[in-house]
C-alpha positions in Angstrom: -113.8 36.1 -3.4 -117.0 34.2 -3.0 -118.7 33.4 0.3 -121.4 30.9 -0.6 -124.4 29.6 1.2 -125.7 26.2 0.1 -129.3 25.6 0.9 -129.7 21.9 1.8 -132.8 19.9 0.8 -134.4 18.0 3.7 -137.7 16.2 3.7 -139.4 13.2 5.3 -136.7 13.2 8.0 -133.9 12.6 5.4 -131.2 14.8 3.9 -131.6 14.5 0.1 -128.7 13.4 -2.0 -129.3 16.4 -4.3 -127.6 18.6 -1.6 -124.3 16.9 -2.2 -124.2 18.3 -5.8 -124.8 21.8 -4.6 -121.9 21.4 -2.1 -119.7 20.2 -5.0 -120.5 23.3 -6.9 -119.7 25.5 -3.9 -116.3 23.8 -3.5 -115.5 24.4 -7.1 -116.5 28.0 -6.9 -114.4 28.8 -3.8 -111.5 27.0 -5.3 -111.8 29.4 -8.3 -112.1 32.7 -6.5 -111.2 32.0 -2.9 -113.6 32.4 0.0 -115.6 29.8 1.9 -119.0 28.1 2.0 -121.6 27.4 4.6 -124.5 25.1 4.5 -128.1 25.9 5.7 -130.5 23.2 6.6 -134.1 24.0 7.4 -136.9 21.9 8.9 -137.8 20.1 12.1 -135.7 17.4 13.9 -132.4 18.2 12.1 -129.8 16.7 14.5 -128.9 13.8 12.2 -128.9 15.9 9.1 -126.6 18.5 10.7 -124.2 15.8 11.8 -124.0 14.5 8.2 -123.5 17.9 6.7 -120.8 18.8 9.2 -118.5 16.1 7.6 -118.6 17.8 4.1 -116.0 20.6 4.7 -118.2 23.7 5.2 -117.1 26.6 7.3 -120.3 26.3 9.3 -123.5 24.3 9.2 -126.4 26.7 9.9 -129.5 25.0 11.4 -133.0 26.5 11.3 -134.9 24.0 13.3 -138.5 24.9 14.1 -141.8 23.0 14.1 -143.2 25.6 11.7 -140.7 24.4 9.0 -141.6 20.7 9.3 -143.5 20.9 5.9 -141.9 22.9 3.2 -143.6 26.0 1.7 -141.5 28.7 0.0 -143.4 31.4 1.9 -142.0 30.1 5.2 -138.5 29.2 4.0 -137.6 32.2 1.8 -137.3 34.9 4.5 -134.7 32.9 6.5 -132.6 32.2 3.4 -132.8 35.8 2.4 -131.8 37.0 5.8 -128.6 35.1 5.7 -127.5 36.8 2.6 -125.9 39.5 4.7 -122.9 37.2 5.3 -122.8 35.6 1.8 -122.4 36.7 -1.8 -123.8 33.6 -3.5 -126.9 31.6 -2.5 -127.3 28.3 -4.2 -129.3 25.1 -4.2 -129.7 22.1 -6.5 -132.1 22.6 -9.4 -134.6 20.0 -8.0 -138.2 20.8 -7.6 -137.3 22.2 -4.2 -134.5 24.5 -5.5 -136.5 25.7 -8.5 -139.4 26.7 -6.3 -137.4 28.3 -3.4 -134.5 30.1 -5.0 -136.3 32.4 -7.5 -138.5 33.6 -4.5 -135.3 34.3 -2.5 -133.9 36.2 -5.5 -137.1 38.3 -5.8 -137.1 39.1 -2.1 -133.5 40.4 -2.4 -133.9 42.0 -5.8 -130.9 39.8 -6.8 -129.8 38.3 -10.2 -130.7 34.7 -10.7 -129.1 32.0 -12.9 -130.7 28.6 -13.1 -129.6 25.0 -14.0 -125.9 25.7 -14.0 -123.6 23.0 -15.4 -120.1 24.6 -14.8 -118.5 27.4 -12.8 -115.3 29.2 -13.3 -113.7 32.6 -12.5 -113.4 35.4 -15.0 -112.1 38.8 -14.1 -112.3 38.0 -10.4 -116.0 37.1 -10.6 -117.8 33.8 -10.9 -118.9 32.9 -14.4 -121.7 30.4 -14.9 -122.3 28.0 -17.8 -125.9 26.9 -18.4 -127.7 25.0 -21.2 -130.0 26.6 -23.7 -132.2 25.2 -26.5 -132.6 21.8 -24.8 -128.9 21.5 -24.2 -127.9 22.1 -27.9 -126.1 25.3 -27.0 -124.5 26.7 -23.8 -124.2 30.3 -22.6 -121.9 31.8 -20.0 -123.2 34.5 -17.8 -122.1 36.6 -14.8 -124.5 38.2 -12.3 -123.9 41.9 -11.6 -126.0 42.3 -8.4 -124.3 42.3 -5.0 -126.0 39.0 -4.1 -126.1 36.2 -6.6 -128.7 33.4 -6.5 -128.2 30.2 -8.5 -129.4 26.6 -8.9 -127.1 23.9 -10.2 -127.9 20.8 -12.2 -127.4 17.7 -10.1 -126.2 15.6 -13.0 -123.3 18.0 -13.7 -121.7 18.0 -10.3 -120.6 14.8 -8.7 -121.8 14.4 -5.1 -119.4 15.9 -2.6 -117.4 13.4 -0.5 -116.8 13.8 3.2 -113.8 16.1 3.8 -112.7 14.9 7.2 -113.1 16.8 10.4 -116.3 18.4 11.5 -117.7 21.8 10.8 -119.2 23.8 13.7 -123.0 23.7 13.9 -124.8 26.9 14.6 -128.5 27.6 15.3 -129.9 30.5 13.3 -133.1 32.5 13.8 -136.1 31.5 11.9 -137.5 34.7 10.2 -141.3 35.4 10.1 -143.0 34.1 6.9 -143.7 36.3 3.9 -146.5 38.8 4.2 -149.7 37.2 3.0 -148.3 33.7 3.7 -151.4 32.9 5.7 -153.2 32.4 2.4 -150.8 29.5 1.5 -151.4 26.3 3.5 -149.6 23.0 3.2 -152.2 20.4 2.8 -150.6 17.1 1.8 -147.9 15.6 -0.4 -149.0 12.8 -2.6 -146.1 10.7 -3.8 -146.0 7.5 -5.8 -144.6 4.8 -3.6 -142.2 2.4 -5.3 -139.7 -0.2 -4.2 -137.4 1.1 -6.9 -134.8 3.9 -6.2 -135.8 7.5 -6.9 -135.2 8.2 -10.6 -133.0 11.3 -10.1 -130.8 9.5 -7.6 -130.5 6.0 -9.1 -127.1 4.6 -10.1 -128.8 2.5 -12.9 -131.8 3.6 -15.0 -133.6 1.5 -17.5 -135.6 3.8 -19.9 -138.1 2.9 -22.6 -139.7 4.7 -25.4 -142.4 4.3 -28.1 -140.7 1.2 -29.4 -141.6 -0.8 -26.3 -145.3 -0.4 -27.1 -147.9 -1.8 -24.7 -145.3 -4.2 -23.3 -143.4 -1.3 -21.7 -143.4 -2.7 -18.2 -143.2 -6.3 -19.1 -140.1 -5.8 -21.2 -138.3 -3.3 -18.9 -139.1 -4.6 -15.4 -137.0 -7.8 -15.5 -134.0 -5.9 -16.7 -134.4 -3.2 -14.0 -134.9 -5.9 -11.3 -131.5 -7.4 -12.1 -129.8 -4.1 -11.4 -132.0 -2.7 -8.7 -132.6 0.1 -11.2 -135.1 2.9 -11.6 -137.3 2.9 -14.6 -137.6 5.9 -16.9 -139.6 6.8 -19.9 -139.8 9.2 -22.9 -142.6 11.7 -23.2 -144.1 9.5 -26.0 -144.3 6.5 -23.7 -145.9 8.7 -21.0 -148.4 10.3 -23.4 -149.4 6.8 -24.5 -150.1 6.0 -20.8 -147.6 3.1 -20.8 -145.7 4.9 -18.1 -146.5 7.3 -15.3 -145.7 11.0 -16.0 -143.5 11.2 -12.9 -140.8 8.9 -14.5 -140.4 11.0 -17.7 -136.8 11.7 -18.5 -136.0 14.8 -20.6 -136.2 18.5 -21.0 -139.7 18.6 -19.6 -139.2 15.7 -17.3 -136.4 14.7 -14.9 -132.6 15.2 -15.5 -130.6 12.1 -14.7 -127.0 11.1 -14.8 -126.6 7.5 -13.5 -123.6 5.3 -13.8 -125.4 3.1 -16.3 -128.4 4.1 -18.6 -130.2 1.6 -20.7 -132.1 3.3 -23.6 -134.5 0.7 -24.9 -136.7 1.3 -27.9 -136.3 5.1 -27.8 -135.1 7.2 -30.7 -133.1 9.8 -28.8 -135.0 13.0 -29.6 -133.3 16.2 -28.6 -135.7 16.7 -25.7 -134.9 13.3 -24.2 -131.2 13.6 -24.7 -131.2 16.8 -22.7 -132.3 14.8 -19.7 -129.8 11.9 -19.8 -126.8 12.5 -22.0 -124.7 13.2 -18.9 -125.0 9.5 -18.0 -121.6 7.8 -17.5 -122.3 4.7 -19.7 -125.2 4.6 -22.2 -126.4 1.3 -23.7 -128.9 1.6 -26.5 -131.1 -0.9 -28.3 -133.1 0.2 -31.3 -134.0 -1.4 -34.6 -133.3 1.9 -36.5 -129.6 2.3 -37.3 -130.1 6.0 -37.8 -131.7 6.6 -34.4 -130.1 9.7 -32.8 -129.6 7.8 -29.5 -126.6 6.0 -31.1 -124.8 9.3 -31.4 -124.4 9.4 -27.6 -124.4 5.7 -26.8 -121.3 4.0 -25.6 -122.7 0.6 -26.6 -125.4 0.2 -29.3 -127.2 -2.7 -30.7 -129.4 -2.5 -33.8 -132.0 -5.2 -33.4 -135.5 -6.1 -32.2 -135.8 -5.1 -28.5 -138.4 -7.8 -27.9 -135.8 -10.4 -28.7 -132.7 -8.7 -27.4 -133.9 -7.6 -24.0 -135.2 -11.0 -22.8 -131.9 -12.6 -24.1 -129.9 -10.0 -22.2 -131.8 -10.7 -19.0 -131.1 -14.4 -19.3 -127.4 -13.9 -20.1 -127.1 -11.6 -17.0 -128.8 -14.1 -14.8 -126.4 -16.9 -16.0 -123.4 -14.6 -15.4 -124.6 -13.9 -11.8 -124.8 -17.6 -10.9 
């Protein structure tokens, strides 16, 4: 039996969509072994977030609402998460920047086993077994954690966002624990974020990505297509290294993991490192002049042609179809 605590991600007054994937993981885990799951949300001004979370089928929604938690730092958040382990056997969050920073610190504080970036969960021998990728997603391993408390992060693209379950979970205020010893040496200064009218890359339903083949016309060739779908723009590492695209839109093993409903792969070969970040996409459309490009091995639709001719033609055809 697993009693799971999902740590929600809340920032800028908004509950992040990533949280819904961690809740989907928790629902699958309790279905496999029995038990229940609760949700913890931390920050300041959490009434609306707590109301949204209460609709997702949790046993309880735990709220740590305090002015000291308005800006996230792991040193302030980790003690409260760790303290709630007394009522839970598994602590989980999504493997976003937030989850990857917070949960290892929680595990260290509890001397607990930690498994990162999970893509599946099942029951084996009465315990939860976790599947996670290795070697850039070319192999998978299954592990079980043997410590009394288990700490995990889950890959957003592998767990469909949880839907409202009907009813309303009780909301309970919890005590905010003192920050870690020595936390006074860590101070939140500011968060610099690239502002864009496009949706956030990791949460977009449509992503238009380009690679080395787009050359210096990267933005000129991709933006009109992205505009038609209200899509986010992604890039390969090669495109980012060439400074045609900003590093924060890199998709791949060392960039962001995405799994949109529709993924356009324009002028990118499909190197292993890039595939690791997008092959969970529901529909993949690839355009590349090289018929042997690895991207075609995962594409649902592929066109071997010159992208500088094909993409503008595609844009015009879509515009005509929308009239």
